[in-house]
N, C-alpha and C positions, 0 to 999 in steps of 0.2 A: 515427443521432443516438439513436437511441428508446434502444437495449443502453447508451448514455453515461450515459440518465440514469436507469436503475437502475443500473447498475455503481458511476458515482460515490456514490451518496450509502449504498449500502450499503457499500462499503470507506469510508466515512468513516466510519459509525456501528460498523463492524468498529474500525477506528484509534483511534475516541473510547474505546470499550470496553477496548481493550488498551491503551490510558493510564489504565485506573482500575483500573491492577493492585492497589493496595494495598485497595481495597472490594472489588473481585473475588475474589483469591486467585490461586495459583496454577492450580489443575486448571482454571476457566474460562479462566484468558489462555492455557493452552496451547489448549482444546479452538476459543476463537476464534479463534486462530494457524491451526489447521488449517484452520477454516471458509473464513479470510479466503485459503491457499493455493488452495484447491478456486474461490471465485469469482473467484480473478486464473486462473487456470489454465484457468475455461470463457471469461470474457471474452476471455483472449489467443485462445484458439483459434476464439472465432466473430469476432476482428475487426480479426486480423492484418491483413488486405489494405485496411484505411479509417484505417492509420495516418497521423496527417499527418506528425506529426517521429517517425520511428521511433528516435533515439537516446535523444531522452525519454523515450521508452514502453520501450525495452530497460530505460535506468538506472533506472525505476521501480520496474520490475518485480526489477532486479537489487540496489536497497536494501531491497525487501521482502525479499527473499533473504539478505541480508546481517544483516539485522535479527532473524531466525529462526535464521540463524547464531551469530551474536554471543550472542543471549540463550539457545540452546542451552546453550553454552560459560557464561555467566556462572550458569547454572542451578547445573554442577559448581564453576563457579571462583568464589564469590560476592567475594572478597577483591581480587581484580584492577579495580580504577576504570577503565581505560582502556576496556576490555570495556564495563562497562555504560557509560559515556561512548559509544562505539561502536554501544553497542544503541540508546540513547536517540536519538543525532543520525543514525544511517539511518531510523529511524522518521520521525523530523520530516521526513527529506527525503523518503521516500515520500509523505507525507501531503499535502506542499508542491506536489512533481511532480505528483500525482492531481491537485490544484487546479488547477495551473497549465495540465496538457495538458486539464481539461475548457474548463475558461473560452478557452481557444486555440478548442478546437473551437463553441465555442458562436457567439466572433465569427467565425470562417470562416462559419458554417452563414448566420448573420444576415447576411452579405455577398453569399453566394450568394441568399439569397432576394431581394434588390434587384434 
């Protein structure tokens, strides 16, 4: 659980910073995305055996990947609105799953402590 208490806020900050693209610009957006990949990879490596809902854990990571891939394509094909929507929607789904999984882990931990 300690890893979750470090990882979730860190990834939420990364998601918020990525959402502030218009303020930060493309170079910062790319750098923060790479930091997010590293944080997510380390967290996955450290906690894979502790996943409470493996399907959602995999989906969460998949949506981060989808956001990365569609973001890279959007950089080259800016006029394709469907890709922009897919990029933003997958980023939002990632953030929602991140929070849902964290809250679920808190609830499970609280019930186990009783």
